[in-house]
C-alpha positions as a Markdown table, in Angstrom:
| # | Residue | x | y | z |
|---|---|---|---|---|
| 1 | Met | 6.5 | 5.0 | 3.9 |
| 2 | Val | 6.3 | 3.5 | 0.5 |
| 3 | Ile | 3.1 | 1.4 | 0.1 |
| 4 | Asp | 2.5 | -1.3 | -2.4 |
| 5 | Pro | -1.3 | -1.2 | -2.7 |
| 6 | Ala | -1.8 | -4.6 | -4.3 |
| 7 | Val | 0.2 | -7.4 | -2.6 |
| 8 | Thr | -2.6 | -9.9 | -2.1 |
| 9 | Pro | -5.1 | -11.2 | -4.7 |
| 10 | Leu | -7.9 | -9.5 | -2.8 |
| 11 | Gln | -6.1 | -6.1 | -2.8 |
| 12 | Arg | -5.4 | -6.4 | -6.5 |
| 13 | Leu | -9.1 | -7.2 | -7.2 |
| 14 | Arg | -10.3 | -4.2 | -5.1 |
| 15 | Ile | -7.8 | -1.7 | -6.3 |
| 16 | Gly | -8.5 | -2.8 | -9.9 |
| 17 | Arg | -12.2 | -2.0 | -9.5 |
| 18 | Cys | -11.7 | 1.5 | -7.9 |
| 19 | His | -13.0 | 4.5 | -9.9 |
| 20 | Asp | -11.4 | 7.3 | -8.1 |
| 21 | Ile | -8.7 | 8.1 | -5.5 |
| 22 | Tyr | -11.3 | 8.1 | -2.7 |
| 23 | Glu | -12.1 | 4.4 | -3.3 |
| 24 | Gln | -8.4 | 3.6 | -3.5 |
| 25 | Leu | -7.8 | 5.3 | -0.1 |
| 26 | Phe | -10.7 | 3.4 | 1.4 |
| 27 | Val | -9.2 | 0.1 | 0.2 |
| 28 | Leu | -5.8 | 1.1 | 1.6 |
| 29 | Met | -7.3 | 2.0 | 5.0 |
| 30 | Thr | -9.2 | -1.3 | 5.3 |
| 31 | Leu | -7.0 | -3.9 | 3.6 |
| 32 | Val | -3.4 | -2.8 | 4.0 |
| 33 | Asp | -1.2 | -4.6 | 6.6 |
| 34 | Glu | 2.6 | -4.9 | 7.2 |
| 35 | Arg | 3.1 | -6.8 | 3.9 |
| 36 | Asn | 2.2 | -3.7 | 1.9 |
| 37 | Ile | 5.0 | -1.5 | 3.4 |
| 38 | Ser | 7.9 | -1.7 | 1.0 |
| 39 | Glu | 10.2 | 1.0 | 2.4 |
| 40 | Thr | 10.3 | 3.4 | 5.4 |
| 41 | Trp | 12.0 | 6.7 | 5.2 |
| 42 | Val | 12.9 | 9.0 | 8.1 |
| 43 | Asn | 14.4 | 12.5 | 7.6 |
| 44 | Gly | 15.2 | 11.8 | 3.9 |
| 45 | Glu | 17.0 | 8.5 | 4.7 |
| 46 | Arg | 15.8 | 5.0 | 4.0 |
| 47 | Val | 15.8 | 3.2 | 7.3 |
| 48 | Trp | 14.1 | 0.0 | 6.2 |
| 49 | Cys | 13.5 | -1.8 | 2.9 |
| 50 | Gln | 11.6 | -5.0 | 2.2 |
| 51 | Asp | 13.8 | -7.2 | 0.0 |
């Protein structure tokens, strides 16, 4: 999956204030939903793309 970590204003705010990768991962685990998935790849082939 290809994840866009800052789709909503809240996500942009939280990601912008992170100091390390661990904080970014926490934000992704708690705030990401289906709007953040931009592509899905299976066996090296793109099977879905958000346009």
